[in-house]
BAZADREN-830261 format. One line per 8 residues: number of its first residue (from 0); their letters; for each residue x, y negated, z negated of C-alpha. Coordinates in steps of 0.25 Angstrom, whole numbers, m for minus. Layout:
# residues N
NUM = A = X,Y,Z; ...;
//
This chain:
# residues 342
0 = MLIVMDHR = m12,70,m72; m22,74,m61; m34,82,m64; m39,89,m52; m54,93,m52; m60,105,m45; m66,102,m31; m80,106,m38;
8 = ATPEEIRR = m78,96,m50; m91,88,m52; m91,73,m55; m94,76,m69; m82,85,m71; m73,74,m65; m79,64,m74; m77,72,m86;
16 = VVDTIEEM = m62,74,m82; m61,59,m81; m68,56,m94; m59,66,m101; m46,60,m96; m51,46,m101; m55,52,m114; m40,57,m115;
24 = GYGAKAMP = m36,43,m114; m31,43,m99; m36,37,m86; m43,46,m76; m44,43,m61; m53,52,m53; m48,54,m38; m59,61,m29;
32 = GRQRTAIG = m52,69,m18; m57,76,m6; m59,90,m13; m58,87,m28; m56,76,m38; m43,73,m46; m43,65,m58; m30,58,m62;
40 = LVGNDGRV = m26,56,m77; m19,43,m79; m10,40,m91; m5,54,m94; 4,52,m106; 8,67,m106; m2,71,m117; m15,74,m108;
48 = EEARLSGL = m22,86,m114; m23,93,m101; m33,104,m106; m44,94,m108; m44,91,m93; m40,105,m87; m52,111,m94; m63,101,m89;
56 = PGVRELIR = m73,106,m79; m69,103,m65; m54,102,m67; m45,110,m58; m31,106,m62; m22,96,m69; m10,90,m61; 1,83,m68;
64 = VSKPYKLV = 6,71,m60; 21,70,m61; 23,57,m54; 24,44,m62; 14,38,m53; 0,45,m54; m11,38,m45; m2,36,m33;
72 = SREWRDED = 4,50,m33; 0,62,m24; m1,70,m36; m13,62,m40; m19,60,m26; m15,68,m14; m24,62,m4; m19,49,3;
80 = TVVDLGNG = m24,36,m2; m30,28,10; m31,13,8; m42,5,15; m37,m9,20; m52,m14,21; m52,m16,36; m55,m1,40;
88 = VTVGGDEV = m40,2,39; m34,12,29; m20,15,24; m16,29,21; m23,37,31; m19,42,45; m17,28,50; m5,19,49;
96 = VLIAGPCA = m9,5,45; m1,m7,51; m1,m20,42; 6,m32,47; 7,m47,46; 17,m58,42; 24,m58,29; 17,m70,25;
104 = VESRGQIM = 5,m78,29; 10,m91,34; m2,m98,41; m16,m96,46; m11,m95,60; 0,m85,57; m8,m75,50; m20,m76,59;
112 = GIAEQLRG = m12,m74,71; m4,m63,67; m16,m56,60; m23,m56,74; m10,m51,81; m8,m40,71; m23,m35,72; m21,m34,87;
120 = SGACALRG = m8,m26,85; m13,m15,76; m12,m20,62; m23,m17,52; m18,m26,40; m12,m40,39; m1,m42,29; 3,m56,25;
128 = GAFKPRTS = 8,m62,13; 1,m74,6; 10,m73,m6; 24,m70,m4; 34,m66,m15; 47,m71,m9; 61,m68,m14; 64,m83,m13;
136 = PYSFQGLG = 54,m93,m20; 57,m103,m9; 51,m93,2; 37,m94,7; 28,m88,m3; 15,m87,5; 2,m95,7; m5,m89,m5;
144 = LEGLQLLA = m20,m90,m5; m20,m96,9; m12,m84,14; m22,m74,8; m34,m82,15; m27,m82,28; m25,m67,27; m39,m65,24;
152 = EARERTGL = m43,m73,36; m34,m65,45; m41,m52,40; m54,m58,44; m49,m61,58; m42,m48,60; m47,m37,51; m33,m35,46;
160 = AVVTEAVD = m33,m31,31; m24,m40,23; m12,m36,15; m5,m46,7; 3,m47,m6; m1,m51,m20; 12,m55,m27; 7,m56,m42;
168 = AEGVELVA = m4,m50,m50; m12,m64,m51; m12,m64,m36; m18,m50,m33; m33,m55,m34; m31,m66,m24; m24,m57,m14; m35,m46,m16;
176 = EYADVIQI = m45,m57,m13; m39,m59,1; m31,m46,5; m35,m32,8; m22,m26,3; m14,m32,m9; 1,m30,m6; 11,m28,m18;
184 = GARNMQNY = 24,m32,m12; 38,m25,m15; 42,m36,m25; 29,m33,m33; 29,m18,m32; 31,m17,m47; 24,m29,m51; 14,m21,m60;
192 = PLLKRAGR = 4,m32,m64; 3,m35,m49; 1,m20,m46; m10,m19,m57; m17,m31,m52; m17,m26,m38; m22,m12,m42; m34,m19,m48;
200 = SGKPVLLK = m37,m28,m36; m45,m18,m28; m37,m20,m15; m27,m11,m9; m13,m13,m12; m1,m12,m4; 11,m9,m13; 25,m12,m7;
208 = RGMSAKIN = 37,m4,m12; 47,m12,m21; 60,m16,m15; 68,m7,m24; 56,3,m28; 57,18,m28; 45,25,m21; 41,30,m35;
216 = EMLLAAEY = 40,15,m40; 32,11,m29; 22,22,m32; 22,18,m47; 18,4,m42; 7,10,m34; 2,17,m47; 0,4,m53;
224 = LLSAGNPN = m10,0,m42; m17,13,m43; m18,14,m58; m24,0,m58; m35,6,m49; m31,3,m35; m30,16,m26; m27,8,m13;
232 = VILCERGV = m12,6,m13; m3,6,m1; 12,8,m3; 22,1,6; 36,5,8; 43,m9,12; 58,m6,10; 67,m5,m2;
240 = RSFDQQTR = 80,m13,m5; 93,m7,2; 107,m10,3; 107,m12,18; 105,m26,23; 101,m22,37; 86,m22,33; 78,m30,22;
248 = NLLDLTAI = 75,m17,15; 76,m2,17; 62,3,22; 61,17,15; 52,25,24; 55,37,16; 45,31,5; 34,33,15;
256 = PVAKSLTH = 34,49,15; 39,49,0; 27,40,m4; 17,48,4; 22,61,m4; 20,54,m17; 8,46,m16; m6,46,m9;
264 = LPIIADPS = m5,31,m7; m2,26,7; 11,19,11; 15,9,22; 28,4,26; 33,m11,27; 45,m11,38; 45,m26,38;
272 = HGTGVRDK = 50,m27,23; 57,m14,24; 66,m19,35; 65,m34,35; 70,m34,50; 60,m36,61; 65,m26,71; 66,m15,60;
280 = VTPMARAA = 51,m16,57; 45,m8,68; 55,3,68; 52,5,53; 37,4,55; 38,15,65; 46,24,55; 36,21,43;
288 = VAAGADGI = 25,26,52; 33,38,55; 36,40,40; 21,40,37; 18,26,32; 3,23,31; 5,9,37; 15,m2,40;
296 = IVEVHPDP = 16,m16,35; 24,m26,44; 26,m41,45; 22,m47,58; 23,m62,60; 20,m70,72; 33,m77,72; 43,m71,62;
304 = AKALSDGA = 54,m81,64; 44,m91,58; 39,m82,47; 39,m88,33; 44,m74,27; 50,m61,32; 51,m66,47; 63,m57,50;
312 = QSLYPHQF = 55,m44,47; 42,m49,53; 37,m43,67; 32,m51,78; 18,m47,82; 23,m40,95; 32,m32,87; 21,m28,78;
320 = EELVGQCA = 13,m23,90; 26,m15,94; 26,m9,80; 12,m4,81; 14,2,94; 26,10,89; 20,14,76; 7,20,82;
328 = PIAGVIGR = 13,32,90; 22,35,77; 9,36,69; 3,45,79; 15,54,79; 12,57,64; m3,58,65; m7,44,62;
336 = SLAALP = m11,31,69; m10,16,67; m22,11,60; m31,1,67; m42,m9,62; m56,m4,65;
//
């Protein structure tokens, strides 16, 4: 339930509504807006005494939230959430943010070199896996702590924000120490202990859609993060399983406008995992920008043929430059622009 306060409501009246909700045994989340404050009632079991709330001074109306997810719903908050990456760049506003980098951090020379190239080409954030959950236990699993330290060094050199994955609840604090954004991968979208820990981390979270997840399920996963106290969540459409074997996955670009109609959270697209084929990445990045994505995350490697993971879908640096050049005018057509580091 959402309690909408009158635009003239005083802080004392707002506090009284919050106190009343808590006295009734429910949680209360005050959400100041441009014109008025709304207060969310969390934990509604269908037995809320509405009269106790509707008669309080300053209360304008009570709105029942029909979605199974509450905090991420547009019924709860109509204003778009804008997530600060910490380097002067935000996700969810008028600008489209480009996040790029190798699938995995492989060496100091590799990550430093590609980070500098990406900065010069227009990226605002650096992606790179220090911990890699792989299908095969014999595949490269990442450099771990060393990889995190190299990513942090690359940030110091270039100003790029660092986006990297935490693969289990125990590793969240370590990743949060070095990263600007904690990524939750597709395989972990419904790893609820991990979501709860990431929600308490104090760092923005990039939540990828599961390989077979409905949009509704992705939003419920995001609800775990917000309910744990983290409002800074970025959704990511990265493709779902399909019967067609021409691409790695089916990049569901319909998810972008659908999600934007259902939630106030920003959503970006991952055409690298969504296609798994290098020459399909740029066309789908263009399409994602046209569909309204708040950002693009792509894999770029200095020598994809020698990549330790996902080489077939990784762009060469010059191909990333071409992607930037092609996406910029598309963003302009729909009244947006590509973000740039200050």
